[in-house]
N, C-alpha and C positions, 0 to 999 in steps of 0.2 A: 494414575494418577495422569500419567502421561497421554495417555489416548482419549480419555474425554474431550482435553482441548481439540483434539484433531478432526471428531465428531463434529465440533462447534465449530469450526473453521470449515467443513462442508459445506454444512448448514446456513451460515453464514454465507459462503459466495453464492447461494443461491437466488439469498434476500437482496445481500448486494446488486447482484445484478438486474433482480427485480424491479429495483427503485431506480436504476443507473437507462435501464432501457425498456421500453414497452412490448418488447420482444422475447416471452417468455424459453424461446429455444436458446440464446443466447445465455438465459440464468441458469437451463437444465447443461447444456452442454459445458459451461464451465464448471457446474457442481461437480459433473461427474467427471471430467478432468482432473478436479483437485482431489477427490477420490480413490483418484489410481494413482496420485503422484508420488514416483517412487522416493522424494527424499523425506516428505510429510510422513510415510511409511515407515520408513527408515527410522526416522527420528522418533516416532511414536512408540518405539520397544526400546527407548535409551533417555534416560535423566538427564534431558537437556531443556533448558528455559526458551528456545524460539518458538519452539511449538505452543506454549502456554502466552507468550509475551504476541505472538501472529493470532491468535483468538480474541484477546483484547484489542490490538490492532483493528483488527475485523469487524468488533462488536461497535468501535467509535465511530467505523467509517459506515457501517449502516445505519447508526441513529444519525451519525452526520445529513445525511442525504434521504433519508426517510422523514425525519423531521425540521432539519432546516431548509432544504432546498426542496423536499415535496411538502412541506407546512403538515403531514399528517402527524398522528395521533403516535408516538411512542409504544410498544408493547401495550397498544389497547386502549391506555389510561393519562399518561402523560401527555400534556399540550405541546405540541410541535418546536412553540417557542423557545424551552428548558433543552433545547437539543446541541445547541454548543456548549452549555455549559457543562451538560454528561458527556460529551464526546471529548472536551477537552480533561475532562478527568480521566477516563478512559484511557486518551492517551499519556498521560503521566503514569498511571498503570503500567501501560504499554512500556514507556522508558525506564520505570522503577524493576520490572523483569528484563529485562533486556536492554543497556542502555544503547544500544547502537540504534535500538528502534527508534530513536529520538527524530527520524527523517519521516515518522508521520507525521510529526507538528508541522515540518514544512510542506508536507503534501499539501493539508488543512489550506495554510497561511497563503501559498502563493497558488492555489486555487480561487480562492477567495480573492484574491488581488488579480484573476485574469478575468471572474466572471461579475464584482460589485465594486461601485466607486466607492475609493479609500471614505468619502463622505458618507456613506451609507453604512459602511462599517465602524466608525466609530459611531453615530450617533444611534446603533443599537445596543441598549444598555446589556441584555444580554451576554453579548460578549465580550463588555468589561466584567460581570460576573464572571464568565470563562475563564479571563486574564487571572484575576483576581484567586478564584476556587486554584487554577494553575501554577502560581507563584508558591500559595501556601501550601498545595501537594507536595510541590518539587522540593519548599526548605524543609517540611518534616521527611523526607525520604532522603536527601543528603546528609540530615543532621543526624536521625535515627536507626538507618538501616544503611547508609554505607559506609566502608572504611576508610576507602580512598576515594578522594573530592574528583568529579567530572576535569580536572584540568590535570589532576593526575595521569587518568585512563585513557584520556585525549592524547598526551603527549607520549607515553606506553605505545599506542597504537598505532600512532603516525608515525610514517617514513618519509618525512616531506626532505630533510635533507640528507639523509640516506642515498638515497637511489632516484634516478631519472623517472621521467611520467615513463610507462607503461599502461598497456591495453589487456592487462590479466584479468580484471574483473570481465571482460567481456568474454571468458570463457562462461559465466554461468549459464547462458542459454544454453550450450550444446551441451553443457551437464543436467540441466532440467529438463532435457526433451531429447536425451539421445537414444539412439535404436540398441538395444543391447546385442541385435542379430548384424548390425553393419553401422561403423561408423560413417560411410558412407551416404548413407540411404536414411533420413530420419523425416517421415511425413510430419511429425508435432514442430518439427524445426524449422522445416519449409513454412509450415500453414505459420509459424508466428512470425517469418521473415516476411512474409504475405500481407497478415494482417496488421503487423508496425503502420508498413507503409502503405495501407490500406487507411488507418486511423491518421498519420501524418498527414495523409494529402486530404482527407476529408475538415482538418484542421485547418488545414490550409485554405480551404475553399471558404471556410467559415472566420475568419481571422478579421479580429476587430469588432465580429457581433458576439462573441461571447455571453455578454453579461445580457442581452437582449434575445436571445433564441431559447424560447420557452422549450423547446425539444431536449429531453433527457439525452439524448442519444448523443451530442455534440459533449453536452459534458460531459457524459461517459467517456467518453473516447480521451476528450482532455486531462478527465483525474487518471485515466489509463497511463498514458504516454505522463505525465509528471510522474507519476510514482516510478517509472521505470529510469525517467532523467534524474530524477532527483538522488534517487539510491545508487546510482552509478556515478556518478558523480562525488558523490561521498569515499568512495572507492578510488576513484580518479583523481581525483584534485585533492583529498586532504590525506585521508590514509595509506593512499601507493603503497598498496601491497607488494611486499618483494616477491609473492608467489600467488597463485590463484589458492585463497586461501577456501576453508567449507564454504558449501552450497548453501549451510542455514544461515550462514549467515546474511546473505543475499533475500531473504523472505520477505521484505517490505515490498520490494517488486513482483511477487507473484502472482499478483491478483491482476495488474497491468498484463501480465505476460500472460496471463489464462484468457483475458479478455482477446487480447489479441487473436489466441488461434481461434476462441471460439466466432469473433467475428467474421474472421476470415474464412472459417469453415460454412457460415452462414450465409456470406457473399456468393462461395462457389456452388453451392447447393441451388441456391437463388437462379 
């Protein structure tokens, strides 16, 4: 039961990166990295909800970029115009499995604000259909599936009034990409920092033109950086963890991190 979602995550990593980038080397490198990602393998042998939630989050991401951005048919049959309602429903399911993964909804919302004019977003009737589906699904989940309300859960996890601002969440990168043989030298960790610098530089060069650029590569970089920033912001500014919590809690930023490593690798090899 736990291993199947991890296989889905590995497969979807390839297809998402193919939708984001025209260079299949990025997709192959990302897929290989996820397939040997220790945290995902570790939790595939335990009954934890994060892997299952991640699978639905990845599926929503794939649907969004395949259908909404690339205007291609979904699963070979469904018109791409239905991508937003389907993606919205999948993200609500992701939230229903692991409430902390609500950040996926913020990924798409903020991404849209960067790449589309608000007037264009509001005029698209399928966005309103997506909103209606999300609200109905959220109501059903909150009413019939959970014992505690979201405000109760959020209040119990937040430590805003208890502890000062700290940088514990930043330890997630060294945790994800550590070298078991040495704490000083980790190739993947160094590639991650090179990649994130490269992506930020690329986004800085194209600032103000995200909505006008047809090249998927820039938009892929934007989504990757947003996923990392938004996930970290939740832990840094709202939850304010008292210590470095379990790495699986940070799964929503995994795809962005993997893309950074893959982009850095391709950059260096080129």
